[in-house]
C-alpha positions as CSV (number, residue, x, y, z in Angstrom):
1,M,31.4,-53.6,-42.0
2,V,29.4,-54.5,-45.0
3,N,31.9,-55.6,-47.6
4,Q,30.0,-57.0,-50.7
5,I,28.4,-54.6,-53.3
6,T,25.3,-57.0,-52.9
7,D,25.0,-56.5,-49.4
8,L,25.1,-52.8,-49.8
9,K,22.5,-52.7,-52.2
10,L,20.2,-54.7,-49.9
11,L,21.2,-52.4,-47.4
12,Y,20.1,-49.1,-49.1
13,E,16.8,-50.9,-49.8
14,E,16.6,-51.8,-45.9
15,D,18.2,-49.1,-44.1
16,Y,19.2,-46.1,-46.0
17,F,21.3,-44.1,-42.9
18,L,23.0,-47.1,-42.5
19,W,23.6,-47.7,-46.5
20,L,25.0,-44.0,-46.3
21,E,27.3,-44.5,-43.3
22,E,28.5,-47.5,-44.9
23,T,29.3,-45.7,-48.3
24,I,31.0,-42.9,-46.5
25,K,33.2,-45.3,-44.7
26,L,34.2,-46.9,-48.0
27,L,34.8,-43.9,-49.6
28,N,37.2,-42.3,-46.6
29,N,38.8,-45.5,-46.7
30,R,39.1,-45.4,-50.4
31,Q,37.4,-48.6,-50.9
32,L,36.1,-48.3,-54.1
33,E,36.0,-51.6,-55.4
34,D,33.2,-52.0,-52.5
35,L,30.8,-49.2,-53.4
36,D,27.1,-49.5,-54.6
37,Y,28.1,-47.0,-57.4
38,E,24.2,-47.6,-59.2
39,N,22.6,-46.1,-55.9
40,L,25.5,-43.7,-55.0
41,I,25.3,-42.2,-58.2
42,E,21.4,-42.0,-58.1
43,E,21.3,-40.1,-54.7
44,L,24.3,-37.6,-56.0
45,E,22.0,-36.8,-58.7
46,A,18.9,-36.5,-56.6
47,L,21.0,-34.3,-54.4
48,G,21.8,-32.0,-57.3
49,R,18.2,-31.5,-58.0
50,S,17.3,-30.8,-54.8
51,E,20.1,-28.3,-54.1
52,K,19.1,-26.6,-57.3
53,S,15.5,-26.5,-56.7
54,A,16.0,-25.0,-53.1
55,V,17.9,-22.2,-54.8
56,E,15.6,-21.5,-57.3
57,S,12.6,-21.7,-55.0
58,F,14.3,-19.0,-52.9
59,V,15.1,-16.6,-55.7
60,T,11.6,-17.1,-56.9
61,L,10.3,-15.9,-53.8
62,I,12.8,-12.8,-53.3
63,I,11.9,-11.9,-56.8
64,Q,7.8,-12.1,-56.0
65,H,8.4,-10.2,-52.7
66,L,10.4,-7.6,-54.7
67,L,7.7,-7.0,-56.9
68,L,5.2,-6.8,-54.6
69,Y,7.3,-4.3,-52.5
70,Q,8.3,-2.2,-55.7
71,Y,5.1,-2.0,-57.5
72,W,1.7,-2.9,-55.0
73,E,1.9,0.9,-54.0
74,E,-1.8,0.4,-52.2
75,E,-0.5,-2.3,-50.0
76,R,2.8,-1.1,-49.5
77,A,2.1,1.0,-46.4
78,N,0.5,-2.0,-44.5
79,N,2.7,-4.7,-46.0
80,S,6.1,-3.4,-46.6
81,R,7.6,-4.2,-43.5
82,H,6.4,-7.9,-43.8
83,W,7.9,-8.0,-47.5
84,R,11.1,-6.6,-46.2
85,G,11.1,-9.2,-43.5
86,E,10.5,-12.3,-46.0
87,I,12.8,-10.9,-48.7
88,F,15.9,-10.6,-45.8
89,A,15.0,-14.2,-44.4
90,F,14.7,-15.9,-48.0
91,R,18.3,-14.3,-48.6
92,T,19.5,-15.3,-45.7
93,Q,18.4,-19.0,-46.2
94,L,19.5,-18.8,-49.8
95,E,23.0,-17.6,-48.6
96,Y,23.3,-20.8,-46.5
97,K,23.1,-22.6,-49.6
98,L,24.7,-20.8,-52.4
99,T,27.9,-22.1,-53.8
100,T,29.7,-21.0,-57.2
101,N,27.8,-23.4,-59.2
102,L,24.9,-23.1,-58.0
103,Q,24.9,-19.3,-58.5
104,N,26.3,-19.9,-61.9
105,H,23.3,-22.2,-62.5
106,L,20.8,-19.1,-60.9
107,A,22.3,-16.7,-63.4
108,E,21.2,-19.2,-66.5
109,R,17.6,-19.7,-65.2
110,L,16.9,-16.0,-64.0
111,D,14.6,-15.0,-66.8
112,Y,12.7,-18.2,-66.3
113,L,12.3,-17.8,-62.5
114,Y,11.9,-14.0,-63.0
115,S,8.3,-15.4,-64.9
116,K,7.3,-17.5,-62.4
117,A,7.6,-14.9,-59.8
118,R,6.0,-12.1,-61.8
119,K,2.9,-14.5,-62.6
120,S,2.8,-15.3,-58.8
121,A,3.0,-11.8,-57.6
122,Q,0.6,-10.8,-60.4
123,I,-2.1,-13.2,-59.2
124,K,-1.9,-12.0,-55.9
125,S,-1.7,-8.4,-56.6
126,E,-3.6,-8.4,-60.0
127,L,-1.3,-6.0,-61.2
128,Q,0.5,-5.6,-64.6
129,L,4.3,-6.3,-63.8
130,P,7.1,-5.9,-66.2
131,E,7.5,-8.6,-68.5
132,I,11.4,-8.4,-68.7
133,N,13.2,-8.6,-65.5
134,P,14.4,-5.5,-63.6
135,Y,16.4,-7.0,-61.2
136,S,20.2,-8.3,-61.7
137,L,21.3,-11.7,-59.8
138,E,23.7,-9.5,-57.5
139,Q,20.5,-6.9,-56.6
140,I,18.4,-10.3,-55.9
141,L,21.3,-11.8,-53.5
142,D,22.5,-8.6,-51.7
143,E,20.9,-8.6,-48.4
144,D,20.9,-4.8,-48.1
145,W,19.1,-3.8,-51.4
146,L,15.6,-3.1,-51.9
147,P,14.0,-1.3,-55.0
148,D,12.9,2.0,-55.2
149,S,9.0,2.0,-55.3
150,I,7.2,3.2,-58.6
151,M,6.3,6.3,-57.2
152,N,10.2,7.3,-56.5
153,N,11.2,6.3,-60.0
């Protein structure tokens, strides 16, 4: 087992997965004095950014498809099953990643994510879509919820 911090730092550069394995052993054994704190902090920060990015991406895709499903009437007959399938798949993948902290993060970023999804849906459809987000986070996360089409509103 690697016991010195300098050895762990070298290991991080040479064999990331072995560094990770050794770091986990040190944590499990409560050998905190031997940890490579600098790289451990960097990895934890990167992990947090990656998880936030992943859930934001899924929410953006869900919103984009909800907008297409609800507002793109001329394409709805041909694409509604596909859009519903994509919405369900993205919601399922999001559910696997979602934690309370990440859900709170999404709530804080929802308007921004909506603006990105709206722009993407507008580019694809050439429709003028609502500037204000019509969907709550609860609706976006609900695997069974779909908006009514604009013809039904």
